[in-house]
A tleap script that builds the chain and sets N, CA, C and O, in Angstrom:
source leaprc.protein.ff14SB
mol = sequence {
  NMET LYS LEU ASN PHE VAL ASN ASN GLU ILE
  ASN VAL VAL GLY ASP ILE ASP ARG PHE ASN
  LEU ILE ASP LYS LYS LEU PHE SER PHE PRO
  ALA MET THR SER ASP VAL THR ILE GLU LEU
  THR ASN VAL THR SER VAL ASP THR ALA GLY
  VAL ALA PHE LEU LEU LYS LEU VAL ALA PHE
  TYR GLN ASN GLN LYS LEU ASN VAL THR LEU
  THR ASN PRO PRO SER GLN LEU ILE ALA LEU
  ALA GLN ILE SER ASN VAL LEU GLY LEU LEU
  PRO LEU LYS ASP ASN CILE
}
set mol.1.N position { 5.468 -15.586 -2.108 }
set mol.1.CA position { 4.404 -14.573 -1.686 }
set mol.1.C position { 4.386 -14.589 -0.113 }
set mol.1.O position { 4.711 -15.581 0.539 }
set mol.2.N position { 4.004 -13.480 0.395 }
set mol.2.CA position { 3.855 -13.297 1.954 }
set mol.2.C position { 2.754 -12.289 2.125 }
set mol.2.O position { 2.621 -11.272 1.444 }
set mol.3.N position { 1.995 -12.677 3.090 }
set mol.3.CA position { 0.864 -11.794 3.531 }
set mol.3.C position { 1.336 -11.403 4.942 }
set mol.3.O position { 1.550 -12.220 5.838 }
set mol.4.N position { 1.475 -10.091 5.046 }
set mol.4.CA position { 1.632 -9.410 6.502 }
set mol.4.C position { 0.355 -8.852 6.977 }
set mol.4.O position { -0.212 -8.043 6.243 }
set mol.5.N position { -0.204 -9.191 8.165 }
set mol.5.CA position { -1.429 -8.717 8.640 }
set mol.5.C position { -0.949 -7.725 9.908 }
set mol.5.O position { -0.418 -8.109 10.950 }
set mol.6.N position { -1.221 -6.593 9.602 }
set mol.6.CA position { -1.048 -5.375 10.683 }
set mol.6.C position { -2.316 -4.736 10.889 }
set mol.6.O position { -2.878 -4.254 9.906 }
set mol.7.N position { -2.857 -4.659 12.037 }
set mol.7.CA position { -4.188 -4.079 12.487 }
set mol.7.C position { -5.014 -4.608 11.347 }
set mol.7.O position { -4.958 -5.801 11.049 }
set mol.8.N position { -5.824 -3.706 10.662 }
set mol.8.CA position { -6.655 -4.020 9.724 }
set mol.8.C position { -6.277 -3.842 8.119 }
set mol.8.O position { -7.062 -3.569 7.211 }
set mol.9.N position { -4.900 -4.065 8.035 }
set mol.9.CA position { -4.363 -4.023 6.647 }
set mol.9.C position { -3.591 -5.334 6.524 }
set mol.9.O position { -3.043 -5.957 7.433 }
set mol.10.N position { -3.656 -5.643 5.177 }
set mol.10.CA position { -2.990 -6.802 4.734 }
set mol.10.C position { -1.894 -6.368 3.614 }
set mol.10.O position { -2.313 -5.897 2.557 }
set mol.11.N position { -0.769 -6.490 3.787 }
set mol.11.CA position { 0.211 -6.069 2.916 }
set mol.11.C position { 0.783 -7.358 2.202 }
set mol.11.O position { 1.379 -8.267 2.780 }
set mol.12.N position { 0.485 -7.282 0.748 }
set mol.12.CA position { 0.859 -8.450 -0.001 }
set mol.12.C position { 2.142 -8.236 -0.572 }
set mol.12.O position { 2.354 -7.233 -1.253 }
set mol.13.N position { 3.200 -9.271 -0.310 }
set mol.13.CA position { 4.617 -8.948 -0.806 }
set mol.13.C position { 5.048 -10.183 -1.723 }
set mol.13.O position { 5.149 -11.328 -1.284 }
set mol.14.N position { 5.271 -9.847 -2.943 }
set mol.14.CA position { 5.997 -10.786 -3.855 }
set mol.14.C position { 5.127 -11.150 -4.850 }
set mol.14.O position { 4.241 -10.373 -5.205 }
set mol.15.N position { 5.290 -12.416 -5.431 }
set mol.15.CA position { 4.544 -12.775 -6.717 }
set mol.15.C position { 3.226 -13.559 -6.212 }
set mol.15.O position { 3.303 -14.475 -5.393 }
set mol.16.N position { 2.147 -13.167 -6.710 }
set mol.16.CA position { 0.881 -13.814 -6.451 }
set mol.16.C position { 0.616 -14.692 -7.677 }
set mol.16.O position { -0.066 -14.294 -8.621 }
set mol.17.N position { 1.138 -15.804 -7.628 }
set mol.17.CA position { 0.876 -16.772 -8.882 }
set mol.17.C position { 0.723 -18.163 -8.445 }
set mol.17.O position { 0.788 -18.452 -7.250 }
set mol.18.N position { 0.510 -19.099 -9.423 }
set mol.18.CA position { 0.176 -20.385 -9.157 }
set mol.18.C position { 1.356 -21.210 -8.451 }
set mol.18.O position { 1.143 -22.260 -7.843 }
set mol.19.N position { 2.527 -20.671 -8.583 }
set mol.19.CA position { 3.736 -21.380 -7.919 }
set mol.19.C position { 3.694 -20.971 -6.447 }
set mol.19.O position { 4.069 -21.764 -5.583 }
set mol.20.N position { 3.241 -19.733 -6.137 }
set mol.20.CA position { 3.207 -19.462 -4.703 }
set mol.20.C position { 1.954 -19.862 -3.937 }
set mol.20.O position { 1.987 -20.048 -2.720 }
set mol.21.N position { 0.925 -19.982 -4.613 }
set mol.21.CA position { -0.383 -20.267 -3.953 }
set mol.21.C position { -0.578 -21.681 -3.561 }
set mol.21.O position { -1.668 -22.035 -3.110 }
set mol.22.N position { 0.460 -22.561 -3.709 }
set mol.22.CA position { 0.212 -23.889 -3.305 }
set mol.22.C position { 0.337 -24.132 -1.694 }
set mol.22.O position { 0.024 -25.173 -1.116 }
set mol.23.N position { 0.773 -23.147 -1.196 }
set mol.23.CA position { 0.908 -23.216 0.410 }
set mol.23.C position { -0.495 -23.019 0.935 }
set mol.23.O position { -1.130 -22.004 0.650 }
set mol.24.N position { -0.924 -23.858 1.604 }
set mol.24.CA position { -2.437 -23.776 2.099 }
set mol.24.C position { -2.514 -22.839 3.347 }
set mol.24.O position { -3.597 -22.449 3.783 }
set mol.25.N position { -1.335 -22.502 3.890 }
set mol.25.CA position { -1.482 -21.345 5.055 }
set mol.25.C position { -1.839 -20.092 4.534 }
set mol.25.O position { -2.339 -19.260 5.291 }
set mol.26.N position { -1.649 -19.832 3.313 }
set mol.26.CA position { -1.929 -18.567 2.689 }
set mol.26.C position { -3.385 -18.302 2.626 }
set mol.26.O position { -3.865 -17.178 2.473 }
set mol.27.N position { -4.178 -19.593 2.772 }
set mol.27.CA position { -5.611 -19.291 2.628 }
set mol.27.C position { -6.324 -19.448 3.999 }
set mol.27.O position { -7.509 -19.777 4.060 }
set mol.28.N position { -5.581 -19.206 5.072 }
set mol.28.CA position { -6.069 -19.129 6.421 }
set mol.28.C position { -6.137 -17.458 6.896 }
set mol.28.O position { -5.163 -16.929 7.430 }
set mol.29.N position { -7.226 -16.823 6.668 }
set mol.29.CA position { -7.334 -15.417 6.738 }
set mol.29.C position { -7.699 -15.157 8.184 }
set mol.29.O position { -8.641 -15.799 8.650 }
set mol.30.N position { -7.018 -14.237 8.989 }
set mol.30.CA position { -7.298 -13.936 10.313 }
set mol.30.C position { -8.627 -13.049 10.426 }
set mol.30.O position { -8.912 -12.294 9.496 }
set mol.31.N position { -9.396 -13.131 11.498 }
set mol.31.CA position { -10.563 -12.191 11.754 }
set mol.31.C position { -10.027 -10.815 11.794 }
set mol.31.O position { -8.940 -10.493 12.275 }
set mol.32.N position { -10.874 -10.053 11.256 }
set mol.32.CA position { -10.645 -8.483 11.244 }
set mol.32.C position { -11.793 -7.946 12.054 }
set mol.32.O position { -12.849 -8.551 12.241 }
set mol.33.N position { -11.461 -6.649 12.557 }
set mol.33.CA position { -12.695 -6.017 13.499 }
set mol.33.C position { -13.293 -4.822 12.703 }
set mol.33.O position { -14.398 -4.415 13.059 }
set mol.34.N position { -12.689 -4.250 11.703 }
set mol.34.CA position { -13.341 -3.246 11.083 }
set mol.34.C position { -12.692 -3.247 9.472 }
set mol.34.O position { -11.938 -4.147 9.103 }
set mol.35.N position { -13.037 -2.281 8.715 }
set mol.35.CA position { -12.763 -2.299 7.346 }
set mol.35.C position { -11.293 -2.665 7.080 }
set mol.35.O position { -10.369 -2.377 7.841 }
set mol.36.N position { -11.168 -3.373 5.846 }
set mol.36.CA position { -9.939 -3.923 5.544 }
set mol.36.C position { -9.256 -3.426 4.395 }
set mol.36.O position { -9.914 -3.342 3.358 }
set mol.37.N position { -7.965 -3.053 4.385 }
set mol.37.CA position { -7.272 -2.525 3.350 }
set mol.37.C position { -6.146 -3.530 2.786 }
set mol.37.O position { -5.283 -3.940 3.562 }
set mol.38.N position { -6.154 -3.902 1.516 }
set mol.38.CA position { -5.218 -4.855 0.980 }
set mol.38.C position { -4.259 -3.994 0.179 }
set mol.38.O position { -4.606 -3.374 -0.826 }
set mol.39.N position { -3.009 -3.993 0.691 }
set mol.39.CA position { -2.049 -3.037 0.148 }
set mol.39.C position { -1.192 -3.990 -0.935 }
set mol.39.O position { -0.738 -5.089 -0.617 }
set mol.40.N position { -1.059 -3.449 -2.141 }
set mol.40.CA position { -0.452 -4.249 -3.194 }
set mol.40.C position { 0.752 -3.584 -3.936 }
set mol.40.O position { 1.185 -3.868 -5.052 }
set mol.41.N position { 1.188 -2.644 -3.067 }
set mol.41.CA position { 2.601 -1.941 -3.628 }
set mol.41.C position { 3.650 -2.908 -3.851 }
set mol.41.O position { 4.399 -2.765 -4.817 }
set mol.42.N position { 3.781 -3.908 -3.028 }
set mol.42.CA position { 4.856 -4.750 -2.900 }
set mol.42.C position { 4.776 -6.021 -3.916 }
set mol.42.O position { 5.621 -6.916 -3.912 }
set mol.43.N position { 3.742 -5.986 -4.715 }
set mol.43.CA position { 3.436 -7.193 -5.426 }
set mol.43.C position { 4.259 -7.149 -6.681 }
set mol.43.O position { 4.087 -6.211 -7.459 }
set mol.44.N position { 5.166 -8.115 -6.950 }
set mol.44.CA position { 6.035 -8.017 -8.180 }
set mol.44.C position { 5.524 -8.721 -9.338 }
set mol.44.O position { 5.994 -8.429 -10.437 }
set mol.45.N position { 4.551 -9.684 -9.235 }
set mol.45.CA position { 3.927 -10.233 -10.413 }
set mol.45.C position { 2.669 -10.936 -10.039 }
set mol.45.O position { 2.498 -11.411 -8.916 }
set mol.46.N position { 1.784 -10.994 -11.007 }
set mol.46.CA position { 0.449 -11.602 -10.710 }
set mol.46.C position { 0.092 -12.495 -12.015 }
set mol.46.O position { 0.472 -12.105 -13.119 }
set mol.47.N position { -0.571 -13.578 -11.890 }
set mol.47.CA position { -1.141 -14.377 -12.794 }
set mol.47.C position { -2.537 -14.522 -12.747 }
set mol.47.O position { -3.041 -13.684 -11.998 }
set mol.48.N position { -3.447 -15.378 -13.342 }
set mol.48.CA position { -4.813 -15.606 -13.097 }
set mol.48.C position { -4.966 -16.197 -11.875 }
set mol.48.O position { -5.922 -15.784 -11.218 }
set mol.49.N position { -4.254 -17.092 -11.367 }
set mol.49.CA position { -4.325 -17.781 -10.106 }
set mol.49.C position { -4.439 -16.703 -9.030 }
set mol.49.O position { -5.323 -16.745 -8.175 }
set mol.50.N position { -3.450 -15.662 -9.102 }
set mol.50.CA position { -3.387 -14.660 -8.228 }
set mol.50.C position { -4.748 -13.736 -8.162 }
set mol.50.O position { -5.254 -13.310 -7.124 }
set mol.51.N position { -5.162 -13.551 -9.321 }
set mol.51.CA position { -6.398 -12.648 -9.410 }
set mol.51.C position { -7.483 -13.427 -8.634 }
set mol.51.O position { -8.265 -12.854 -7.874 }
set mol.52.N position { -7.497 -14.800 -8.864 }
set mol.52.CA position { -8.407 -15.558 -8.264 }
set mol.52.C position { -8.307 -15.501 -6.669 }
set mol.52.O position { -9.294 -15.346 -5.951 }
set mol.53.N position { -7.036 -15.641 -6.215 }
set mol.53.CA position { -6.780 -15.556 -4.802 }
set mol.53.C position { -7.181 -14.222 -4.266 }
set mol.53.O position { -7.662 -14.208 -3.133 }
set mol.54.N position { -7.045 -13.046 -4.949 }
set mol.54.CA position { -7.388 -11.817 -4.381 }
set mol.54.C position { -8.900 -11.769 -4.371 }
set mol.54.O position { -9.479 -11.201 -3.445 }
set mol.55.N position { -9.513 -12.297 -5.286 }
set mol.55.CA position { -11.060 -12.417 -5.324 }
set mol.55.C position { -11.447 -13.076 -3.989 }
set mol.55.O position { -12.333 -12.600 -3.279 }
set mol.56.N position { -10.808 -14.104 -3.692 }
set mol.56.CA position { -11.113 -15.145 -2.483 }
set mol.56.C position { -10.849 -14.245 -1.211 }
set mol.56.O position { -11.650 -14.192 -0.277 }
set mol.57.N position { -9.845 -13.651 -1.246 }
set mol.57.CA position { -9.583 -12.832 0.052 }
set mol.57.C position { -10.650 -11.632 0.154 }
set mol.57.O position { -11.204 -11.423 1.234 }
set mol.58.N position { -10.909 -10.915 -0.878 }
set mol.58.CA position { -11.888 -9.993 -0.795 }
set mol.58.C position { -13.244 -10.567 -0.364 }
set mol.58.O position { -13.926 -9.972 0.471 }
set mol.59.N position { -13.601 -11.603 -0.869 }
set mol.59.CA position { -15.103 -12.222 -0.658 }
set mol.59.C position { -15.026 -12.754 0.789 }
set mol.59.O position { -16.067 -12.753 1.446 }
set mol.60.N position { -13.872 -13.211 1.348 }
set mol.60.CA position { -13.954 -13.707 2.798 }
set mol.60.C position { -14.252 -12.560 3.681 }
set mol.60.O position { -15.116 -12.748 4.538 }
set mol.61.N position { -13.708 -11.455 3.619 }
set mol.61.CA position { -14.011 -10.211 4.398 }
set mol.61.C position { -15.099 -9.583 4.053 }
set mol.61.O position { -15.660 -9.033 5.002 }
set mol.62.N position { -15.667 -9.451 2.900 }
set mol.62.CA position { -16.865 -8.967 2.567 }
set mol.62.C position { -18.092 -9.847 3.108 }
set mol.62.O position { -19.134 -9.309 3.481 }
set mol.63.N position { -17.901 -11.220 3.126 }
set mol.63.CA position { -18.817 -11.995 3.805 }
set mol.63.C position { -18.891 -11.812 5.255 }
set mol.63.O position { -19.828 -12.285 5.897 }
set mol.64.N position { -17.960 -11.156 5.791 }
set mol.64.CA position { -18.116 -10.762 7.257 }
set mol.64.C position { -18.579 -9.474 7.509 }
set mol.64.O position { -18.429 -8.884 8.578 }
set mol.65.N position { -19.187 -9.006 6.443 }
set mol.65.CA position { -19.872 -7.559 6.328 }
set mol.65.C position { -18.806 -6.408 6.507 }
set mol.65.O position { -19.135 -5.320 6.980 }
set mol.66.N position { -17.582 -6.676 6.131 }
set mol.66.CA position { -16.503 -5.518 6.201 }
set mol.66.C position { -16.384 -4.849 4.945 }
set mol.66.O position { -16.565 -5.489 3.909 }
set mol.67.N position { -16.084 -3.571 4.918 }
set mol.67.CA position { -15.598 -2.961 3.563 }
set mol.67.C position { -14.169 -3.291 3.378 }
set mol.67.O position { -13.316 -3.247 4.265 }
set mol.68.N position { -13.962 -3.669 1.988 }
set mol.68.CA position { -12.419 -4.029 1.677 }
set mol.68.C position { -11.993 -3.059 0.511 }
set mol.68.O position { -12.664 -2.795 -0.486 }
set mol.69.N position { -10.862 -2.629 0.806 }
set mol.69.CA position { -10.322 -1.829 -0.446 }
set mol.69.C position { -8.895 -2.345 -0.903 }
set mol.69.O position { -8.059 -2.673 -0.061 }
set mol.70.N position { -8.652 -2.403 -2.204 }
set mol.70.CA position { -7.425 -2.832 -2.730 }
set mol.70.C position { -6.632 -1.497 -3.091 }
set mol.70.O position { -7.121 -0.730 -3.920 }
set mol.71.N position { -5.491 -1.227 -2.518 }
set mol.71.CA position { -4.647 -0.081 -2.789 }
set mol.71.C position { -3.319 -0.374 -3.762 }
set mol.71.O position { -2.632 -1.377 -3.571 }
set mol.72.N position { -3.079 0.389 -4.601 }
set mol.72.CA position { -1.877 0.303 -5.279 }
set mol.72.C position { -1.756 -0.868 -6.190 }
set mol.72.O position { -0.671 -1.416 -6.383 }
set mol.73.N position { -2.871 -1.256 -6.755 }
set mol.73.CA position { -2.769 -2.303 -7.714 }
set mol.73.C position { -1.660 -2.371 -8.838 }
set mol.73.O position { -1.542 -1.365 -9.538 }
set mol.74.N position { -0.947 -3.304 -9.052 }
set mol.74.CA position { -0.019 -3.391 -10.255 }
set mol.74.C position { -0.851 -3.353 -11.513 }
set mol.74.O position { -1.938 -3.928 -11.553 }
set mol.75.N position { -0.352 -2.674 -12.563 }
set mol.75.CA position { -1.053 -2.789 -13.973 }
set mol.75.C position { -1.344 -4.108 -14.422 }
set mol.75.O position { -2.354 -4.354 -15.081 }
set mol.76.N position { -0.452 -5.024 -14.076 }
set mol.76.CA position { -0.637 -6.456 -14.642 }
set mol.76.C position { -1.874 -7.055 -13.950 }
set mol.76.O position { -2.620 -7.821 -14.561 }
set mol.77.N position { -2.077 -6.715 -12.723 }
set mol.77.CA position { -3.349 -7.108 -12.085 }
set mol.77.C position { -4.633 -6.604 -12.872 }
set mol.77.O position { -5.551 -7.368 -13.167 }
set mol.78.N position { -4.619 -5.262 -13.183 }
set mol.78.CA position { -5.620 -4.756 -13.688 }
set mol.78.C position { -5.825 -5.251 -15.015 }
set mol.78.O position { -6.978 -5.393 -15.421 }
set mol.79.N position { -4.790 -5.546 -15.778 }
set mol.79.CA position { -4.967 -6.071 -17.084 }
set mol.79.C position { -5.557 -7.453 -17.184 }
set mol.79.O position { -6.291 -7.776 -18.118 }
set mol.80.N position { -5.202 -8.302 -16.152 }
set mol.80.CA position { -5.613 -9.449 -16.000 }
set mol.80.C position { -7.151 -9.515 -15.595 }
set mol.80.O position { -7.955 -10.252 -16.165 }
set mol.81.N position { -7.435 -8.743 -14.647 }
set mol.81.CA position { -8.754 -8.576 -14.308 }
set mol.81.C position { -9.807 -8.097 -15.322 }
set mol.81.O position { -10.988 -8.441 -15.290 }
set mol.82.N position { -9.213 -7.199 -16.301 }
set mol.82.CA position { -10.162 -6.745 -17.268 }
set mol.82.C position { -10.354 -7.885 -18.227 }
set mol.82.O position { -11.491 -8.117 -18.639 }
set mol.83.N position { -9.209 -8.704 -18.663 }
set mol.83.CA position { -9.278 -9.610 -19.646 }
set mol.83.C position { -10.334 -10.877 -19.020 }
set mol.83.O position { -11.062 -11.531 -19.767 }
set mol.84.N position { -10.277 -11.060 -17.701 }
set mol.84.CA position { -11.228 -12.092 -17.259 }
set mol.84.C position { -12.370 -11.676 -16.783 }
set mol.84.O position { -13.087 -12.413 -16.106 }
set mol.85.N position { -12.714 -10.303 -17.113 }
set mol.85.CA position { -14.033 -9.690 -16.906 }
set mol.85.C position { -14.325 -9.696 -15.434 }
set mol.85.O position { -15.483 -9.958 -15.109 }
set mol.86.N position { -13.444 -9.445 -14.502 }
set mol.86.CA position { -13.677 -9.439 -13.174 }
set mol.86.C position { -13.346 -8.187 -12.416 }
set mol.86.O position { -13.468 -8.066 -11.197 }
set mol.87.N position { -12.916 -7.268 -13.247 }
set mol.87.CA position { -12.336 -5.927 -12.750 }
set mol.87.C position { -13.359 -5.364 -11.846 }
set mol.87.O position { -12.972 -4.888 -10.779 }
set mol.88.N position { -14.679 -5.357 -12.151 }
set mol.88.CA position { -15.732 -4.860 -11.307 }
set mol.88.C position { -15.842 -5.576 -9.907 }
set mol.88.O position { -16.416 -5.086 -8.934 }
set mol.89.N position { -15.248 -6.737 -9.935 }
set mol.89.CA position { -15.414 -7.436 -8.483 }
set mol.89.C position { -14.244 -7.048 -7.524 }
set mol.89.O position { -14.252 -7.403 -6.345 }
set mol.90.N position { -13.340 -6.382 -8.018 }
set mol.90.CA position { -12.197 -5.898 -7.205 }
set mol.90.C position { -12.443 -4.547 -6.586 }
set mol.90.O position { -12.587 -3.594 -7.351 }
set mol.91.N position { -12.504 -4.369 -5.347 }
set mol.91.CA position { -12.766 -2.985 -4.824 }
set mol.91.C position { -11.550 -2.151 -4.776 }
set mol.91.O position { -10.972 -1.971 -3.705 }
set mol.92.N position { -11.097 -1.590 -5.971 }
set mol.92.CA position { -10.046 -0.797 -6.082 }
set mol.92.C position { -10.294 0.647 -5.389 }
set mol.92.O position { -11.385 1.209 -5.475 }
set mol.93.N position { -9.166 1.211 -4.680 }
set mol.93.CA position { -9.270 2.471 -4.255 }
set mol.93.C position { -9.799 3.573 -5.207 }
set mol.93.O position { -10.763 4.310 -5.001 }
set mol.94.N position { -9.007 3.545 -6.259 }
set mol.94.CA position { -9.324 4.415 -7.242 }
set mol.94.C position { -9.600 3.657 -8.511 }
set mol.94.O position { -8.739 2.950 -9.035 }
set mol.95.N position { -10.902 3.822 -9.035 }
set mol.95.CA position { -11.373 3.075 -10.253 }
set mol.95.C position { -10.451 3.541 -11.337 }
set mol.95.O position { -10.157 4.719 -11.541 }
set mol.96.N position { -9.980 2.399 -12.081 }
set mol.96.CA position { -9.166 2.557 -13.239 }
set mol.96.C position { -9.915 2.402 -14.348 }
set mol.96.O position { -9.399 2.500 -15.461 }
savepdb mol mol.pdb
quit
């Protein structure tokens, strides 16, 4: 998994899963100056650890009083968030 930070957009690429989230560098989020968009078009797979990671990422920026939007979430993320009863915590661009 890779996070690309460009302006106030975070592009997530690859698998967001327990195997990739062992890298502590992924949990160092840079400061942003305005609303944050998390683009998920290039996510290939998600597990429950990935859902938790996205919740942590969203909370980090919301705690800085920034609006956060997740765009183009994969259906696997939506399904896991529904099963885990956390879908309402994910600020999706288009409510699903």
